[in-house]
NUTIFI-259976 format. One record per atom (N, C-alpha, C): x, y, z; residue number from 1; residue in one letter. Coordinates in nm, 3 decimals, decimal comma, m for minus. Layout:
// NUTIFI-259976
((X; Y; Z); NUM; 'a')
...
END
This chain:
// NUTIFI-259976
((0,948; m0,892; m1,117); 1; 'x')
((0,896; m0,953; m1,232); 1; 'x')
((0,775; m0,861; m1,296); 1; 'x')
((0,782; m0,807; m1,410); 2; 'x')
((0,693; m0,716; m1,451); 2; 'x')
((0,602; m0,772; m1,569); 2; 'x')
((0,486; m0,731; m1,578); 3; 'x')
((0,393; m0,762; m1,672); 3; 'x')
((0,419; m0,683; m1,803); 3; 'x')
((0,441; m0,737; m1,914); 4; 'x')
((0,483; m0,643; m2,038); 4; 'x')
((0,369; m0,556; m2,071); 4; 'x')
((0,246; m0,603; m2,044); 5; 'x')
((0,129; m0,507; m2,077); 5; 'x')
((0,112; m0,390; m1,989); 5; 'x')
((0,180; m0,375; m1,881); 6; 'x')
((0,161; m0,271; m1,785); 6; 'x')
((0,278; m0,187; m1,763); 6; 'x')
((0,392; m0,224; m1,833); 7; 'x')
((0,513; m0,145; m1,817); 7; 'x')
((0,594; m0,173; m1,693); 7; 'x')
((0,709; m0,108; m1,671); 8; 'x')
((0,786; m0,148; m1,561); 8; 'x')
((0,720; m0,128; m1,415); 8; 'x')
((0,766; m0,220; m1,331); 9; 'x')
((0,707; m0,204; m1,196); 9; 'x')
((0,756; m0,064; m1,125); 9; 'x')
((0,682; m0,024; m1,047); 10; 'x')
((0,694; 0,101; m0,969); 10; 'x')
((0,673; 0,082; m0,820); 10; 'x')
((0,727; 0,175; m0,734); 11; 'x')
((0,707; 0,155; m0,592); 11; 'x')
((0,616; 0,288; m0,539); 11; 'x')
((0,507; 0,236; m0,481); 12; 'x')
((0,427; 0,335; m0,420); 12; 'x')
((0,456; 0,348; m0,260); 12; 'x')
((0,495; 0,460; m0,216); 13; 'x')
((0,490; 0,481; m0,070); 13; 'x')
((0,376; 0,572; m0,029); 13; 'x')
((0,305; 0,524; 0,054); 14; 'x')
((0,177; 0,593; 0,082); 14; 'x')
((0,179; 0,605; 0,235); 14; 'x')
((0,150; 0,724; 0,289); 15; 'x')
((0,126; 0,752; 0,447); 15; 'x')
((m0,023; 0,779; 0,460); 15; 'x')
((m0,074; 0,680; 0,544); 16; 'x')
((m0,215; 0,709; 0,565); 16; 'x')
((m0,236; 0,769; 0,701); 16; 'x')
((m0,308; 0,861; 0,700); 17; 'x')
((m0,343; 0,954; 0,825); 17; 'x')
((m0,498; 0,929; 0,865); 17; 'x')
((m0,514; 0,920; 1,001); 18; 'x')
((m0,635; 0,901; 1,043); 18; 'x')
((m0,635; 0,808; 1,147); 18; 'x')
((m0,756; 0,741; 1,184); 19; 'x')
((m0,767; 0,641; 1,289); 19; 'x')
((m0,742; 0,498; 1,218); 19; 'x')
((m0,617; 0,478; 1,208); 20; 'x')
((m0,561; 0,352; 1,127); 20; 'x')
((m0,480; 0,259; 1,192); 20; 'x')
((m0,467; 0,278; 1,328); 21; 'x')
((m0,386; 0,177; 1,397); 21; 'x')
((m0,471; 0,107; 1,503); 21; 'x')
((m0,464; m0,025; 1,516); 22; 'x')
((m0,548; m0,100; 1,621); 22; 'x')
((m0,686; m0,132; 1,557); 22; 'x')
((m0,705; m0,126; 1,437); 23; 'x')
((m0,836; m0,130; 1,377); 23; 'x')
((m0,842; m0,247; 1,263); 23; 'x')
((m0,718; m0,305; 1,237); 24; 'x')
((m0,710; m0,411; 1,128); 24; 'x')
((m0,690; m0,349; 1,003); 24; 'x')
((m0,622; m0,229; 1,000); 25; 'x')
((m0,594; m0,159; 0,881); 25; 'x')
((m0,476; m0,229; 0,796); 25; 'x')
((m0,380; m0,255; 0,862); 26; 'x')
((m0,252; m0,314; 0,804); 26; 'x')
((m0,298; m0,453; 0,747); 26; 'x')
((m0,383; m0,538; 0,815); 27; 'x')
((m0,417; m0,671; 0,770); 27; 'x')
((m0,506; m0,642; 0,645); 27; 'x')
((m0,597; m0,547; 0,653); 28; 'x')
((m0,684; m0,523; 0,536); 28; 'x')
((m0,605; m0,493; 0,395); 28; 'x')
((m0,516; m0,398; 0,438); 29; 'x')
((m0,416; m0,354; 0,327); 29; 'x')
((m0,342; m0,463; 0,260); 29; 'x')
((m0,279; m0,555; 0,349); 30; 'x')
((m0,210; m0,671; 0,297); 30; 'x')
((m0,302; m0,754; 0,210); 30; 'x')
((m0,431; m0,782; 0,252); 31; 'x')
((m0,526; m0,863; 0,173); 31; 'x')
((m0,537; m0,789; 0,040); 31; 'x')
((m0,565; m0,655; 0,019); 32; 'x')
((m0,589; m0,596; m0,093); 32; 'x')
((m0,476; m0,587; m0,175); 32; 'x')
((m0,355; m0,580; m0,117); 33; 'x')
((m0,223; m0,572; m0,186); 33; 'x')
((m0,202; m0,700; m0,255); 33; 'x')
((m0,229; m0,806; m0,191); 34; 'x')
((m0,198; m0,948; m0,230); 34; 'x')
((m0,289; m0,980; m0,357); 34; 'x')
((m0,423; m0,931; m0,330); 35; 'x')
((m0,525; m0,942; m0,448); 35; 'x')
((m0,478; m0,884; m0,570); 35; 'x')
((m0,406; m0,773; m0,560); 36; 'x')
((m0,358; m0,691; m0,673); 36; 'x')
((m0,235; m0,742; m0,722); 36; 'x')
((m0,153; m0,837; m0,662); 37; 'x')
((m0,032; m0,887; m0,704); 37; 'x')
((0,082; m0,788; m0,668); 37; 'x')
((0,066; m0,713; m0,554); 38; 'x')
((0,178; m0,627; m0,523); 38; 'x')
((0,260; m0,700; m0,403); 38; 'x')
((0,386; m0,646; m0,406); 39; 'x')
((0,471; m0,691; m0,284); 39; 'x')
((0,493; m0,577; m0,207); 39; 'x')
((0,533; m0,596; m0,065); 40; 'x')
((0,583; m0,483; 0,007); 40; 'x')
((0,530; m0,511; 0,154); 40; 'x')
((0,491; m0,397; 0,218); 41; 'x')
((0,452; m0,400; 0,353); 41; 'x')
((0,373; m0,284; 0,401); 41; 'x')
((0,303; m0,305; 0,501); 42; 'x')
((0,226; m0,198; 0,581); 42; 'x')
((0,282; m0,197; 0,716); 42; 'x')
((0,328; m0,074; 0,781); 43; 'x')
((0,391; m0,064; 0,908); 43; 'x')
((0,337; 0,048; 0,983); 43; 'x')
((0,288; 0,038; 1,117); 44; 'x')
((0,248; 0,140; 1,204); 44; 'x')
((0,358; 0,231; 1,225); 44; 'x')
((0,336; 0,358; 1,226); 45; 'x')
((0,437; 0,476; 1,238); 45; 'x')
((0,414; 0,528; 1,393); 45; 'x')
((0,511; 0,578; 1,454); 46; 'x')
((0,495; 0,625; 1,590); 46; 'x')
((0,402; 0,734; 1,606); 46; 'x')
((0,383; 0,822; 1,494); 47; 'x')
((0,292; 0,934; 1,500); 47; 'x')
((0,139; 0,881; 1,470); 47; 'x')
((0,113; 0,773; 1,464); 48; 'x')
((m0,019; 0,727; 1,430); 48; 'x')
((m0,057; 0,686; 1,286); 48; 'x')
((0,031; 0,724; 1,205); 49; 'x')
((0,001; 0,692; 1,058); 49; 'x')
((0,037; 0,559; 1,034); 49; 'x')
((0,004; 0,502; 0,910); 50; 'x')
((0,046; 0,373; 0,864); 50; 'x')
((0,115; 0,407; 0,733); 50; 'x')
((0,233; 0,353; 0,719); 51; 'x')
((0,315; 0,367; 0,603); 51; 'x')
((0,296; 0,240; 0,523); 51; 'x')
((0,252; 0,253; 0,396); 52; 'x')
((0,235; 0,163; 0,300); 52; 'x')
((0,349; 0,146; 0,191); 52; 'x')
((0,416; 0,040; 0,182); 53; 'x')
((0,511; 0,036; 0,067); 53; 'x')
((0,468; m0,077; m0,027); 53; 'x')
((0,434; m0,049; m0,156); 54; 'x')
((0,390; m0,157; m0,248); 54; 'x')
((0,451; m0,134; m0,382); 54; 'x')
((0,503; m0,258; m0,424); 55; 'x')
((0,559; m0,251; m0,556); 55; 'x')
((0,500; m0,356; m0,650); 55; 'x')
((0,497; m0,303; m0,779); 56; 'x')
((0,437; m0,390; m0,884); 56; 'x')
((0,387; m0,297; m0,994); 56; 'x')
((0,309; m0,341; m1,092); 57; 'x')
((0,267; m0,262; m1,196); 57; 'x')
((0,197; m0,132; m1,141); 57; 'x')
((0,217; m0,019; m1,219); 58; 'x')
((0,149; 0,094; m1,178); 58; 'x')
((m0,004; 0,093; m1,161); 58; 'x')
((m0,061; 0,018; m1,254); 59; 'x')
((m0,198; 0,019; m1,253); 59; 'x')
((m0,251; m0,038; m1,122); 59; 'x')
((m0,185; m0,154; m1,082); 60; 'x')
((m0,203; m0,216; m0,955); 60; 'x')
((m0,184; m0,114; m0,835); 60; 'x')
((m0,079; m0,042; m0,840); 61; 'x')
((m0,052; 0,060; m0,719); 61; 'x')
((m0,160; 0,154; m0,728); 61; 'x')
((m0,194; 0,210; m0,836); 62; 'x')
((m0,299; 0,311; m0,840); 62; 'x')
((m0,436; 0,268; m0,778); 62; 'x')
((m0,472; 0,132; m0,804); 63; 'x')
((m0,590; 0,081; m0,755); 63; 'x')
((m0,584; 0,063; m0,597); 63; 'x')
((m0,457; 0,022; m0,555); 64; 'x')
((m0,446; 0,023; m0,400); 64; 'x')
((m0,461; 0,147; m0,347); 64; 'x')
((m0,402; 0,260; m0,419); 65; 'x')
((m0,410; 0,397; m0,363); 65; 'x')
((m0,550; 0,433; m0,354); 65; 'x')
((m0,633; 0,410; m0,459); 66; 'x')
((m0,763; 0,425; m0,457); 66; 'x')
((m0,847; 0,370; m0,336); 66; 'x')
((m0,807; 0,239; m0,313); 67; 'x')
((m0,864; 0,175; m0,200); 67; 'x')
((m0,836; 0,221; m0,055); 67; 'x')
((m0,707; 0,253; m0,054); 68; 'x')
((m0,665; 0,311; 0,082); 68; 'x')
((m0,736; 0,447; 0,112); 68; 'x')
((m0,765; 0,506; 0,011); 69; 'x')
((m0,826; 0,650; 0,022); 69; 'x')
((m0,983; 0,648; 0,003); 69; 'x')
((m1,034; 0,518; m0,016); 70; 'x')
((m1,186; 0,514; m0,042); 70; 'x')
((m1,266; 0,472; 0,083); 70; 'x')
((m1,392; 0,455; 0,068); 71; 'x')
((m1,480; 0,393; 0,174); 71; 'x')
((m1,446; 0,251; 0,187); 71; 'x')
((m1,476; 0,205; 0,319); 72; 'x')
((m1,454; 0,052; 0,339); 72; 'x')
((m1,346; 0,010; 0,391); 72; 'x')
((m1,240; 0,106; 0,428); 73; 'x')
((m1,139; 0,083; 0,508); 73; 'x')
((m1,176; 0,045; 0,649); 73; 'x')
((m1,088; m0,026; 0,725); 74; 'x')
((m1,121; m0,023; 0,861); 74; 'x')
((m1,073; 0,103; 0,926); 74; 'x')
((m1,142; 0,149; 1,028); 75; 'x')
((m1,096; 0,275; 1,097); 75; 'x')
((m1,144; 0,381; 1,018); 75; 'x')
((m1,061; 0,503; 1,020); 76; 'x')
((m1,110; 0,609; 0,949); 76; 'x')
((m0,990; 0,684; 0,873); 76; 'x')
((m0,989; 0,705; 0,755); 77; 'x')
((m0,885; 0,767; 0,679); 77; 'x')
((m0,914; 0,905; 0,654); 77; 'x')
((m0,830; 1,003; 0,697); 78; 'x')
((m0,849; 1,137; 0,691); 78; 'x')
((m0,765; 1,177; 0,550); 78; 'x')
((m0,645; 1,130; 0,510); 79; 'x')
((m0,582; 1,166; 0,426); 79; 'x')
((m0,474; 1,060; 0,377); 79; 'x')
((m0,443; 1,055; 0,260); 80; 'x')
((m0,330; 0,965; 0,205); 80; 'x')
((m0,235; 1,051; 0,125); 80; 'x')
((m0,109; 1,046; 0,176); 81; 'x')
((0,004; 1,115; 0,101); 81; 'x')
((0,077; 1,021; 0,035); 81; 'x')
((0,083; 1,030; m0,105); 82; 'x')
((0,153; 0,927; m0,176); 82; 'x')
((0,278; 0,974; m0,267); 82; 'x')
((0,369; 0,875; m0,277); 83; 'x')
((0,492; 0,925; m0,345); 83; 'x')
((0,520; 0,788; m0,448); 83; 'x')
((0,563; 0,824; m0,564); 84; 'x')
((0,599; 0,723; m0,667); 84; 'x')
((0,743; 0,725; m0,695); 84; 'x')
((0,793; 0,599; m0,707); 85; 'x')
((0,952; 0,605; m0,737); 85; 'x')
((0,974; 0,466; m0,799); 85; 'x')
((1,081; 0,444; m0,842); 86; 'x')
((1,134; 0,316; m0,889); 86; 'x')
((1,167; 0,236; m0,780); 86; 'x')
((1,132; 0,095; m0,792); 87; 'x')
((1,147; 0,005; m0,704); 87; 'x')
((1,310; m0,006; m0,652); 87; 'x')
((1,333; m0,007; m0,508); 88; 'x')
((1,464; m0,007; m0,465); 88; 'x')
((1,510; m0,117; m0,402); 88; 'x')
((1,414; m0,205; m0,375); 89; 'x')
((1,455; m0,333; m0,301); 89; 'x')
((1,353; m0,444; m0,350); 89; 'x')
((1,370; m0,576; m0,316); 90; 'x')
((1,286; m0,675; m0,366); 90; 'x')
((1,213; m0,723; m0,238); 90; 'x')
((1,083; m0,748; m0,238); 91; 'x')
((0,996; m0,804; m0,129); 91; 'x')
((0,945; m0,939; m0,164); 91; 'x')
((0,931; m1,028; m0,058); 92; 'x')
((0,883; m1,149; m0,086); 92; 'x')
((0,746; m1,139; m0,028); 92; 'x')
((0,632; m1,129; m0,115); 93; 'x')
((0,500; m1,106; m0,070); 93; 'x')
((0,473; m0,980; m0,011); 93; 'x')
((0,370; m0,973; 0,072); 94; 'x')
((0,329; m0,838; 0,140); 94; 'x')
((0,300; m0,867; 0,273); 94; 'x')
((0,365; m0,795; 0,364); 95; 'x')
((0,364; m0,831; 0,508); 95; 'x')
((0,324; m0,718; 0,595); 95; 'x')
((0,286; m0,749; 0,721); 96; 'x')
((0,234; m0,643; 0,823); 96; 'x')
((0,379; m0,634; 0,906); 96; 'x')
((0,407; m0,503; 0,918); 97; 'x')
((0,534; m0,474; 1,003); 97; 'x')
((0,497; m0,394; 1,138); 97; 'x')
END
């Protein structure tokens, strides 16, 4: 469901590098995403990164991306690599995987 004032929904896929596992990062990301009205998930990756997939208005995705790469995150974020695309699946809410 898209907001007519913000254009079509988009999909943000962000790979968060740093000390982001075992520090509450996925829970924190879920809270921020829900506040912004985004759907998707945050999942630990075997190499220590966290993969964040968020769908919704581009403006909300850009705000989440700023939060992921800003101060105040749990742990330590060294780098965030982001990719934008069209939504490819439907999510019910935002979950930790």
